[in-house]
C-alpha positions as CSV (number, residue, x, y, z in Angstrom):
1,M,0.3,11.6,-2.9
2,P,1.8,12.8,0.5
3,D,-0.8,10.9,2.2
4,K,0.4,7.4,0.1
5,Y,4.1,7.8,0.7
6,G,3.9,5.1,3.5
7,D,2.5,2.6,1.1
8,V,5.3,3.0,-0.9
9,I,8.1,3.5,1.6
10,I,7.7,0.6,3.8
11,P,7.2,-2.4,1.3
12,M,9.8,-0.6,-0.7
13,T,12.0,-0.6,2.3
14,I,11.3,-4.5,3.3
15,L,12.1,-5.2,-0.4
16,R,15.7,-3.6,0.0
17,R,16.5,-5.3,3.5
18,F,15.3,-8.3,1.8
19,E,17.6,-7.7,-1.2
20,C,20.6,-6.3,0.4
21,S,20.8,-9.6,2.7
22,L,20.6,-12.1,-0.1
23,A,23.2,-10.3,-2.1
24,P,26.3,-12.3,-0.7
25,T,24.5,-15.6,-1.7
26,K,22.4,-14.6,-4.7
27,V,24.3,-16.2,-7.5
28,A,24.6,-19.7,-5.7
29,V,21.2,-19.5,-5.2
30,I,20.0,-18.8,-9.0
31,E,22.9,-21.5,-9.8
32,A,21.3,-24.3,-7.5
33,Y,18.2,-23.4,-8.9
34,E,18.4,-23.5,-12.5
35,K,20.4,-26.7,-12.2
36,N,17.3,-28.1,-10.4
37,P,14.0,-26.1,-10.9
38,V,12.3,-28.4,-8.5
39,M,14.5,-28.3,-6.1
40,P,13.4,-27.6,-2.2
41,A,12.6,-24.5,-0.4
42,L,14.9,-25.7,2.4
43,A,17.2,-26.6,0.4
44,L,17.5,-23.0,-1.5
45,E,17.3,-21.7,2.2
46,R,20.3,-23.1,3.1
47,K,22.0,-21.6,0.2
48,S,20.9,-18.3,1.0
49,G,21.5,-18.2,4.9
50,F,18.1,-17.1,5.4
51,Q,14.7,-18.3,5.7
52,F,13.8,-16.5,2.2
53,Y,15.6,-16.9,-1.0
54,N,15.0,-15.6,-4.3
55,T,15.7,-17.2,-7.8
56,S,15.6,-14.2,-10.1
57,H,18.3,-12.4,-11.9
58,Y,17.2,-9.2,-11.4
59,D,17.4,-6.7,-8.4
60,L,16.5,-3.1,-7.9
61,K,19.8,-1.9,-9.9
62,E,19.4,-4.6,-12.8
63,L,15.7,-3.6,-13.0
64,Q,16.9,0.1,-14.3
65,S,18.2,-1.5,-17.6
66,E,14.9,-1.8,-19.2
67,S,13.0,1.4,-18.4
68,D,10.8,0.4,-20.7
69,K,9.6,-3.0,-19.3
70,L,10.2,-1.9,-15.4
71,A,7.1,-2.5,-14.2
72,E,6.7,-5.9,-15.8
73,N,10.3,-6.9,-14.6
74,F,9.7,-5.8,-11.3
75,S,6.7,-8.1,-10.9
76,N,8.8,-11.0,-12.0
77,Y,11.5,-10.0,-9.6
78,I,8.9,-10.3,-7.0
79,E,7.9,-13.7,-8.4
80,G,11.5,-14.7,-8.2
81,F,11.3,-14.4,-4.4
82,S,10.1,-17.6,-1.8
83,S,6.6,-17.7,-1.1
84,N,6.8,-16.4,2.7
85,V,8.5,-13.1,0.5
86,Q,5.7,-13.1,-1.9
87,D,2.9,-13.0,1.0
88,I,4.4,-10.1,2.7
89,M,4.6,-8.1,-0.4
90,K,1.1,-9.2,-1.5
91,Q,-0.3,-8.1,2.2
92,L,1.5,-4.8,1.4
93,K,-0.3,-4.6,-2.1
94,L,2.8,-3.8,-3.8
95,A,2.1,-5.0,-7.3
96,D,-0.7,-2.1,-7.0
97,H,1.4,0.4,-5.9
98,I,3.7,-0.7,-9.1
99,K,0.8,-0.3,-11.2
100,T,0.3,3.2,-9.8
101,M,3.8,4.6,-9.9
102,D,4.4,3.3,-13.2
103,E,1.0,5.0,-14.6
104,G,2.2,8.3,-12.6
105,G,5.4,8.2,-14.3
106,C,7.9,7.5,-11.0
107,L,8.6,4.5,-10.7
108,L,11.7,4.6,-12.3
109,T,12.5,7.3,-10.2
110,V,11.7,5.2,-6.8
111,V,13.4,2.1,-8.1
112,K,16.8,4.0,-8.5
113,A,16.5,5.9,-5.1
114,F,15.9,2.4,-3.4
115,S,18.8,0.7,-5.1
116,E,21.1,3.1,-3.7
117,L,20.0,2.5,-0.2
118,D,22.3,0.2,1.8
119,L,20.4,-1.7,4.4
120,N,22.8,-4.1,4.5
121,P,22.6,-6.6,7.5
122,A,26.8,-5.8,8.4
123,T,25.3,-2.0,8.1
124,Y,22.4,-2.3,9.7
125,D,22.2,-4.9,12.1
126,S,18.5,-6.2,13.3
127,I,18.2,-3.9,16.4
128,K,19.2,-0.5,14.2
129,M,16.9,-1.6,11.4
130,G,14.4,-2.2,14.1
131,Y,14.7,1.7,15.0
132,I,14.2,2.2,11.2
133,F,11.5,0.2,10.8
134,E,9.4,1.7,14.0
135,N,10.8,5.3,12.7
136,L,8.7,4.6,9.3
137,I,5.8,3.2,11.2
138,G,5.5,6.2,13.6
139,R,5.7,8.8,11.2
140,F,3.0,6.9,8.1
141,Y,1.2,4.5,10.6
142,Q,0.6,6.3,13.7
143,N,-2.8,5.3,14.7
144,V,-4.2,4.6,11.4
145,D,-6.3,1.9,13.0
146,A,-7.7,1.6,16.4
147,G,-5.0,0.0,18.6
148,Q,-2.7,0.1,16.5
149,Y,0.3,2.4,18.0
150,Y,3.7,2.8,17.7
151,T,5.7,3.0,21.5
152,G,8.8,4.5,21.3
153,R,12.2,3.1,22.8
154,D,12.0,5.7,25.8
155,I,8.4,4.6,27.2
156,I,9.7,0.7,26.2
157,K,12.8,1.0,28.7
158,C,10.8,2.7,31.5
159,L,8.2,-0.2,31.0
160,V,11.0,-3.2,31.6
161,S,12.2,-1.2,34.3
162,I,8.8,-1.4,36.1
163,L,8.7,-4.8,35.2
164,T,11.8,-5.7,36.9
165,A,11.4,-3.2,39.8
166,E,10.0,-5.7,42.5
167,G,9.4,-9.5,42.9
168,S,11.6,-10.7,40.3
169,D,15.1,-10.9,42.4
170,D,15.2,-14.5,41.0
171,I,16.5,-12.7,37.4
172,F,19.7,-12.3,39.0
173,E,20.6,-15.9,39.8
174,D,23.3,-17.8,38.1
175,H,22.3,-19.2,34.5
176,K,18.5,-18.6,35.1
177,V,16.0,-19.0,32.5
178,I,13.9,-16.2,32.0
179,T,10.8,-16.3,29.7
180,V,9.4,-13.1,28.4
181,C,5.9,-13.0,26.4
182,D,4.4,-10.0,24.6
183,Q,1.1,-10.6,23.2
184,A,0.8,-7.6,21.1
185,C,4.5,-7.1,20.2
186,G,4.5,-5.4,17.2
187,T,7.9,-5.0,15.8
188,G,9.2,-6.7,18.7
189,G,10.9,-3.5,20.7
190,M,9.5,-4.7,24.0
191,L,11.1,-8.0,23.6
192,S,14.6,-6.9,22.3
193,T,14.7,-3.8,25.0
194,A,13.6,-6.4,27.5
195,Y,16.3,-9.1,26.4
196,S,19.1,-6.3,26.3
197,Y,18.1,-5.0,30.0
198,L,18.2,-8.6,31.1
199,K,21.3,-9.8,29.7
200,H,23.0,-6.5,31.1
201,V,22.2,-6.9,34.8
202,N,22.5,-11.0,34.5
203,P,25.3,-12.0,31.4
204,S,24.6,-15.5,32.3
205,A,20.9,-15.4,32.1
206,D,19.2,-18.0,29.3
207,V,16.2,-15.3,28.0
208,R,13.7,-16.6,26.2
209,L,11.4,-14.3,24.2
210,F,7.9,-15.4,22.9
211,G,5.5,-12.7,20.8
212,Q,2.2,-12.7,19.4
213,E,1.0,-10.3,16.8
214,Y,-2.1,-9.9,14.7
215,M,-0.9,-11.2,11.6
216,G,0.5,-14.5,13.4
217,P,3.2,-15.8,15.5
218,S,6.7,-14.4,16.0
């Protein structure tokens, strides 16, 4: 149903981003894991090049080859991710949505659509991906719960300008260490915008970002 689109689109977008990021090192990770199934997670992370990995032979494209077992294989694919990614998918209740889509007959269509979506970091860096994710939140989760609100980038830029408008002349000093803290950072828009602004006005600055969000530290 239309009011449930965000429940599927957001976790599937995140999943596809993970998948695109891992694609270049996926084979190496699988080979290492199959040679040593008890290989430490840290070693597999080094193989993947990220703080997460996947040991399943499946991806969204491969899942389509067995449409009659799609829901089952999709669940196995998710279980191939490292525990931190599995936790994210569990919080987003992706397993429940897979079951709902399978029963509704639209799972294959959704999987195919997302398998064709290019979310490779080479195409969309972290900043661009942040814009995409914030747009999705703005579309589907604006004010869902009290205190949950997406702040547009134009507002953020204005706030950063106000923060540095007066009483902060020392930010222009050479190699100045500047710390920025946002204790309700959401997707990190305020932090990334502050970083870009500060590096623009002082390229030599050492800008250090700290953020805290409801689900844990960033």
